[in-house]
SEPAKE-372158 format. One record per residue (C-alpha): residue in three letters; x, y, z. Coordinates in steps of 0.1 Angstrom, whole numbers, padded with zeros to 4 digits, always signed. Each point is the difference from the previous one (the first is absolute). Last residue first. Example, Ala and Ser with C-alpha at 12.3 -4.5 7.8 and 13.67 -1.06 7.14 Angstrom:
<rs>
ser+0137-0011+0071 ala-0014-0034+0007 
</rs>
This chain:
<rs>
ile-0118+0036+0571 ile+0022+0010-0028 ile-0013+0013-0033 trp+0027-0005-0029 ile-0010+0017-0030 lys+0013-0011-0032 ser+0014+0030-0023 val-0004+0029-0020 val+0021+0028+0016 ser+0005+0028-0030 lys+0036+0017-0007 thr-0008-0018-0036 lys+0034-0014-0008 arg+0015-0005+0031 phe-0032-0011+0013 asn+0001-0023-0027 glu+0037-0013+0006 leu-0008-0006+0041 glu-0035-0017-0008 phe+0016-0025-0025 leu+0032-0005+0024 val-0027-0010+0025 glu-0020-0021-0019 arg+0037-0021-0010 ile+0011+0000+0035 arg-0040-0015+0010 lys+0006-0025-0026 glu+0035-0010+0009 ile-0016-0007+0037 lys-0029-0019-0010 asn+0025-0023-0025 tyr+0000+0011-0035 ser-0004-0020-0030 val+0011+0009-0038 ala-0021-0007-0029 thr-0014+0039+0003 thr-0032+0017-0007 asn-0023-0020+0025 gly-0027+0023+0003 gln-0031-0023-0004 glu-0005+0010-0033 val+0038-0005-0007 leu-0002-0033+0007 arg-0034-0004-0017 ile+0018+0008-0027 glu+0033-0021+0004 asp-0024-0031+0002 asp-0015+0010-0035 thr+0032-0001-0014 ile+0021+0031-0013 lys+0014+0003-0031 asp-0028+0019-0021 leu+0006+0027+0026 gly+0037+0003-0010 ser-0014+0001-0039 lys-0024+0029+0007 asp+0021+0019+0025 lys+0019+0003+0029 lys+0028-0015-0010 leu+0009-0033+0017 pro+0027-0002+0026 leu+0017-0033-0002 gln-0014-0031+0015 glu-0002-0022-0032 glu+0041+0011-0006 pro+0009-0018+0033 gln+0010+0027+0025 glu+0041+0006+0004 met+0012+0007+0035 
</rs>
C-alpha cells in the first residue's frame, strides 16, 4: 500500500522537523510515535517482540513487572 506524499517518512533533520505540526509534536510528546492504530492484543504483541529483540541485542531483561496476587 502506497502512502500519500504528505505521510511519507520525514528526514530527522531541520527540514523534516519544520514540516510537522504542533498537534503532531504533542502526539510524539505523549508517546504516540506512529500514525497506525493498534488494538490491545496487537499492542502487546508489538511490546513482546520489542522486548525479545532488545534482549537479543543486550542480554538484559528490562520489562514490565507483573504482580500476581
